[in-house]
C-alpha positions in Angstrom: 25.7 8.3 29.8 22.5 6.5 29.0 19.9 6.8 31.8 18.3 3.8 33.2 17.2 1.3 30.6 20.6 -0.4 29.9 21.5 -2.7 27.1 21.3 -6.4 26.3 23.0 -8.9 28.7 26.6 -9.0 27.8 26.6 -5.4 26.6 28.0 -2.4 28.4 24.6 -1.1 29.5 25.9 2.0 31.2 27.3 3.3 27.9 24.7 2.0 25.6 22.2 4.5 24.2 18.7 5.2 25.6 15.8 3.6 23.8 14.2 5.2 20.7 10.8 6.7 21.4 7.5 7.5 19.5 7.6 4.3 17.5 4.9 3.9 14.9 4.4 1.6 11.9 2.5 1.8 8.6 1.6 -1.2 6.6 2.3 -1.9 2.9 2.3 -5.0 0.7 4.0 -7.7 2.8 6.0 -5.0 4.6 5.8 -2.2 7.1 7.6 1.1 7.5 8.6 1.7 11.1 9.2 5.3 12.2 10.8 6.4 15.5 12.6 9.2 17.3 16.2 8.6 18.0 17.3 9.0 21.7 18.8 12.3 22.7 21.1 10.5 25.2 23.4 8.3 23.0 25.4 6.9 25.9 29.2 6.6 25.7 29.5 6.7 21.9 27.7 8.0 18.9 24.8 5.9 17.6 25.9 3.8 14.6 22.5 2.4 13.6 19.1 1.1 14.6 17.5 -2.4 14.7 13.7 -3.0 14.2 12.2 -6.3 15.1 8.6 -7.5 15.0 7.0 -8.9 18.2 7.6 -12.5 17.2 11.3 -11.9 16.6 11.0 -13.5 13.2 11.2 -10.4 10.9 13.6 -7.5 11.3 15.7 -4.9 9.5 18.5 -2.5 10.3 19.2 1.1 9.2 20.9 4.3 10.0 17.8 6.5 10.5 14.0 6.5 10.7 12.0 5.1 9.0 13.2 1.5 8.5 11.2 -0.9 6.2 10.7 -4.5 7.4 10.0 -6.8 4.5 8.9 -10.5 4.2 5.8 -10.0 6.3 2.6 -12.0 5.8 -0.4 -10.1 4.4 -3.4 -10.3 6.7 -1.3 -10.9 9.8 -1.0 -8.2 12.5 2.4 -7.1 13.7 3.9 -4.8 16.3 7.5 -3.6 16.3 10.3 -2.6 18.7 13.3 -0.5 17.9 16.8 -0.6 19.4 19.5 2.0 19.1 23.1 0.8 18.6 26.5 2.3 19.5 30.0 1.0 20.0 29.1 -0.3 23.4 26.0 -2.3 22.3 22.3 -2.1 22.0 19.8 0.0 24.0 16.9 -1.7 25.7 14.0 -2.1 23.3 11.6 0.7 22.7 8.0 0.5 23.6 6.1 -1.5 21.0 4.3 0.2 18.1 0.6 -0.2 17.7 -0.4 -3.2 15.6 -0.5 -2.9 11.8 -1.7 -5.5 9.2 0.1 -5.6 5.8 -2.1 -6.1 2.7 -1.7 -6.1 -1.0 -3.5 -2.9 -1.9 -3.2 -3.7 -5.6 -3.8 -1.5 -8.5 -6.4 1.2 -9.4 -7.3 1.5 -13.1 -9.2 4.2 -14.9 -10.0 5.0 -18.5 -12.3 6.7 -21.0 -13.2 10.3 -20.4 -13.8 13.3 -22.6 -12.9 13.4 -26.3 -14.0 9.8 -26.6 -10.8 8.5 -25.0 -9.9 4.8 -25.3 -6.8 4.9 -23.0 -6.8 3.0 -19.7 -4.1 3.8 -17.1 -3.3 2.4 -13.7 -1.5 3.3 -10.4 0.0 1.0 -7.8 -2.0 2.1 -4.7 0.8 1.3 -2.2 3.2 3.8 -3.7 3.0 7.4 -4.8 3.8 7.7 -8.6 2.4 8.9 -11.9 0.0 6.7 -13.8 1.2 4.0 -16.2 -0.4 2.9 -19.5 -2.5 -0.3 -18.9 -4.1 -0.8 -22.3 -7.1 0.4 -24.3 -10.9 0.1 -24.3 -12.3 -1.6 -27.4 -13.3 1.8 -28.8 -13.0 5.4 -27.8 -15.9 6.4 -25.4 -16.9 9.0 -22.9 -19.3 8.8 -19.9 -18.5 5.1 -19.3 -18.9 3.7 -15.8 -16.7 1.1 -14.0 -16.9 -1.4 -11.2 -14.4 -3.9 -9.9 -13.5 -6.7 -7.5 -9.9 -7.2 -6.4 -9.1 -9.1 -9.6 -11.3 -7.8 -12.4 -12.5 -4.3 -13.6 -15.6 -4.0 -15.8 -16.4 -0.8 -17.8 -20.0 -0.4 -19.0 -22.1 1.9 -21.1 -20.9 5.3 -22.3 -21.3 7.4 -25.4 -19.5 7.3 -28.8 -21.8 9.0 -31.4 -24.7 7.4 -29.5 -25.3 5.7 -26.2 -23.6 2.3 -25.7 -24.6 -1.0 -24.1 -21.2 -2.6 -24.3 -19.5 -4.0 -21.2 -15.8 -4.8 -21.3 -13.4 -6.1 -18.7 -9.7 -6.0 -17.7 -7.8 -8.5 -15.5 -6.2 -6.1 -13.0 -3.1 -8.2 -12.3 -1.9 -8.1 -16.0 -1.8 -5.1 -18.4 -3.5 -5.3 -21.8 -6.5 -4.3 -23.8 -10.1 -4.9 -22.8 -12.1 -8.1 -23.5 -15.8 -8.3 -24.2 -17.8 -9.0 -21.1 -21.4 -8.8 -22.4 -24.1 -6.2 -22.9 -26.2 -4.0 -20.6 -30.0 -4.2 -21.0 -30.2 -0.5 -21.9 -27.9 1.8 -23.8 -26.9 4.4 -21.3 -24.2 7.0 -20.5 -23.1 8.8 -17.3 -23.8 5.7 -15.2 -22.4 5.0 -11.7 -20.7 1.7 -10.9 -20.7 -0.1 -7.6 -19.3 -3.6 -6.8 -18.0 -6.0 -4.1 -16.1 -9.2 -4.7 -19.1 -11.1 -6.2 -21.5 -8.6 -7.9 -21.3 -5.4 -9.9 -24.1 -2.8 -10.3 -24.6 0.1 -12.8 -26.9 2.7 -11.5 -28.7 5.8 -13.0 -27.4 7.0 -16.3 -28.9 9.0 -19.2 -30.5 7.8 -22.4 
């Protein structure tokens, strides 16, 4: 028999499960994955599922085991989550709330060039584990190129292809495709380092 927390009003609280414990959440793009430990005391009947609800009682999801993903969240907004265990007699009391998490669009990471004068550019979706996917090509094969980016645009600069280069070329991160000419660096350099924020990109060092 469940000990002490009882169920919702109108449910058979004495036979409802105990609450889940150790609730935690990790944020993704407009969603959160909520993990928890199922109660050892299931009440008067086996647990048939779990319900996760955010603290505003707007977003929720159900599942048969941990973790459960809650979708439809707003990026940039903080959320906490409670979990209920369910059996034939009703719902447990809610678990303690998780710590707050803030969903965000982590976007893509792109990379390209490399040894043997490579022209290939590939990308990964940062929010999910997976192999890289072809994004497009640089204008010409090169090695030793540097890159910097904002959240929307990546710019490759410099490098070496039979001689040092002063070419800069960019990609729009949201859409795959080949590079577009961005402009030229003042000097022709290879083995640069790129740095950037949302408004300005820098190329540092390098070899001539």
